[in-house]
C-alpha positions as CSV (number, residue, x, y, z in Angstrom):
1,M,222.6,200.1,165.6
2,A,222.8,198.8,169.0
3,K,219.8,196.3,168.7
4,P,221.0,194.3,165.7
5,V,224.2,193.8,167.6
6,L,222.3,192.6,170.6
7,L,220.2,190.2,168.6
8,I,223.4,188.7,167.0
9,G,225.1,188.3,170.5
10,V,221.7,186.8,171.8
11,G,221.8,184.3,168.8
12,V,225.3,183.2,169.1
13,V,224.6,182.6,172.9
14,A,221.4,180.6,172.0
15,L,223.2,178.6,169.3
16,T,226.0,177.9,171.6
17,I,223.7,176.5,174.2
18,I,221.7,174.4,171.9
19,S,224.9,173.0,170.4
20,V,226.0,172.0,173.8
21,L,222.6,170.4,174.8
22,L,222.8,168.4,171.6
23,L,226.3,167.4,172.3
24,A,225.3,166.1,175.8
25,A,222.2,164.1,174.3
26,Q,224.4,162.5,171.9
27,T,227.2,161.1,174.5
28,S,224.8,160.4,177.4
29,E,223.0,156.9,177.8
30,V,220.0,157.9,176.4
31,S,219.3,154.3,175.1
32,G,220.2,153.0,178.7
33,E,222.5,150.3,177.0
34,V,225.9,149.2,177.7
35,K,227.6,148.7,174.2
36,C,230.9,149.4,172.5
37,P,231.8,153.0,171.6
38,F,233.7,152.1,169.0
39,C,231.6,149.5,166.6
40,G,228.3,149.7,168.5
41,S,228.1,146.1,169.4
42,K,226.3,145.0,172.5
43,E,228.5,141.8,172.6
44,V,230.8,143.5,175.6
45,W,232.1,142.3,178.8
46,T,233.3,143.6,182.1
47,P,235.0,141.3,184.6
48,I,232.5,140.3,187.0
49,G,233.4,140.3,190.8
50,T,236.6,142.3,190.5
51,K,237.5,145.9,191.0
52,S,237.2,146.4,187.3
53,E,233.6,145.6,187.2
54,N,231.4,148.2,185.4
55,F,234.6,150.1,184.7
56,L,237.0,148.2,182.5
57,W,235.0,146.8,179.2
58,K,236.2,144.8,176.0
59,C,234.2,144.4,172.9
60,F,234.1,140.7,171.5
61,N,233.2,142.2,168.2
62,C,236.1,144.8,167.6
63,G,238.5,143.6,170.5
64,K,239.0,147.4,171.6
65,T,238.8,148.2,175.4
66,W,237.7,151.3,177.1
67,S,237.1,152.5,180.8
68,K,233.6,153.8,181.8
69,T,231.2,153.3,184.7
70,Y,227.7,153.2,183.3
71,S,224.5,154.0,185.2
72,E,223.1,151.3,187.7
73,E,220.3,151.1,185.5
74,A,222.2,150.4,182.2
75,Y,224.5,148.0,184.3
76,R,221.8,146.1,185.4
77,D,220.3,145.9,181.9
78,W,223.7,144.6,180.8
79,L,223.6,141.9,183.7
80,H,220.2,140.8,182.6
81,R,221.6,140.1,179.1
82,T,224.7,138.2,179.9
83,P,223.1,134.6,179.3
84,V,222.6,135.9,175.6
85,I,226.0,137.3,175.4
86,V,227.4,134.1,177.0
87,R,225.3,132.0,174.6
88,D,226.5,134.0,171.3
89,M,230.1,134.1,172.3
90,V,230.1,130.5,173.1
91,L,228.2,129.5,169.7
92,K,231.1,131.9,167.7
93,F,234.1,129.9,169.8
94,V,232.4,126.5,168.8
95,A,231.8,127.6,165.3
96,A,235.7,128.6,165.2
97,K,237.1,125.9,166.6
98,H,234.7,123.1,165.4
99,P,234.0,123.4,161.3
100,D,231.9,120.4,161.7
101,A,229.5,122.2,164.3
102,K,229.7,125.5,162.4
103,Q,227.7,124.0,159.4
104,L,225.0,122.7,161.6
105,L,224.4,126.4,163.2
106,P,221.3,128.1,162.3
107,P,222.2,131.3,159.9
108,K,219.7,133.6,161.6
109,P,218.5,131.8,164.8
110,V,215.1,132.9,166.4
111,W,215.7,131.6,169.9
112,S,212.8,130.5,172.0
113,V,213.7,131.2,175.7
114,Q,213.0,129.3,179.1
115,Q,214.0,130.7,182.5
116,L,214.2,127.7,184.4
117,S,215.7,129.6,187.5
118,Q,217.2,133.0,188.5
119,D,220.5,131.4,187.3
120,K,219.7,129.2,184.8
121,V,218.4,129.9,181.1
122,V,217.6,127.5,178.3
123,Y,217.7,128.4,174.5
124,K,216.0,126.6,171.6
125,C,216.2,126.7,167.9
126,G,216.9,124.5,164.9
127,G,217.9,121.4,166.9
128,W,219.9,123.2,169.4
129,I,219.4,123.5,172.7
130,I,221.7,125.9,174.6
131,S,221.7,125.8,178.7
132,V,223.4,128.7,180.4
133,E,223.6,128.7,184.1
134,K,225.6,130.9,186.3
135,T,227.9,129.0,188.8
136,E,230.7,130.0,191.5
137,E,233.1,129.4,188.5
138,G,231.3,131.2,185.9
139,Y,228.7,130.2,183.3
140,K,228.2,126.8,182.8
141,V,227.5,126.4,179.1
142,T,226.0,122.9,177.3
143,L,225.2,123.0,173.7
144,D,223.3,120.0,172.6
145,F,222.3,119.6,169.0
146,S,220.4,116.8,167.5
147,A,219.4,116.8,163.9
148,T,216.5,114.5,164.7
149,R,214.8,117.4,166.7
150,I,214.5,119.3,163.3
151,P,210.8,118.8,161.9
152,G,211.0,117.3,158.4
153,Y,214.9,116.5,158.8
154,I,216.1,113.7,156.1
155,G,219.7,112.8,156.5
156,I,222.5,111.6,158.9
157,P,221.3,112.1,162.4
158,H,224.2,114.2,163.8
159,R,224.4,115.0,167.4
160,I,226.6,117.5,169.0
161,V,227.5,118.1,172.7
162,W,229.7,120.6,173.9
163,T,230.5,121.8,177.4
164,G,232.3,124.5,179.0
165,I,232.6,127.4,181.1
166,F,232.3,131.1,180.2
167,T,234.5,132.8,183.1
168,F,233.6,135.8,184.7
169,D,236.5,137.6,183.2
170,G,235.2,136.8,179.6
171,K,237.2,133.5,178.7
172,I,235.9,130.3,177.1
173,V,237.1,127.2,178.4
174,E,236.1,124.0,176.6
175,E,235.6,120.8,178.8
176,S,234.3,118.4,176.2
177,Y,233.4,118.1,172.5
178,G,231.8,115.2,170.8
179,H,230.0,115.1,167.2
180,Y,228.3,111.9,167.1
181,Y,226.6,110.3,163.9
C-alpha cells in the first residue's frame, strides 16, 4: 500500500517540476528578441540615452507600455534593428499624414539594404530610397520617391521628398515634404 502512495507523490512532484520548467521557458527570452508582450510586435521603442533606456518600452503597434530590462544580447539585437524600426515608423507617419504619398508606397516592400557607415543605412524598393542616419539629435531620415526609378513605369513622373527626425524618445518631427509632378 505504501508503494502506490509513494509513486503518486513522486509523480506529483515530477509534474510540478516539469510545469515550472515549461512556464520558465515560455517567459524567458528564448528568441533573444525585444518585442511587445501584448501584441508580439517588434516595432517597439525605449528612450535612448536616458535613465529609462532598456527599461521603459512602448509598442508603436498597439500603443501599450511596459517596464522590463532585457538581456544585453537582446538589447544589442534591438539596437541593431533600430534603423528598420525608424524606417517603418516614418513610412507609417508619412502615409497617415500625406495620403498622396500613401498611394505610392509599395504594399509588401522587399527592401535592398546598403550600410554606408556604422551610423547610416540606405534602403531601396519600388522607386523609394530611404536614408536613415543616426545623429546627435536622433535619426535623420530622408524619403525620396521617384516614379522614374520603377522599371517600365508609364504615367505621371511623381517625385516625393520627405525629411525629418526620429527622436531618441520615439517621436517623429517632419522638417519638409514635397510632392512634385
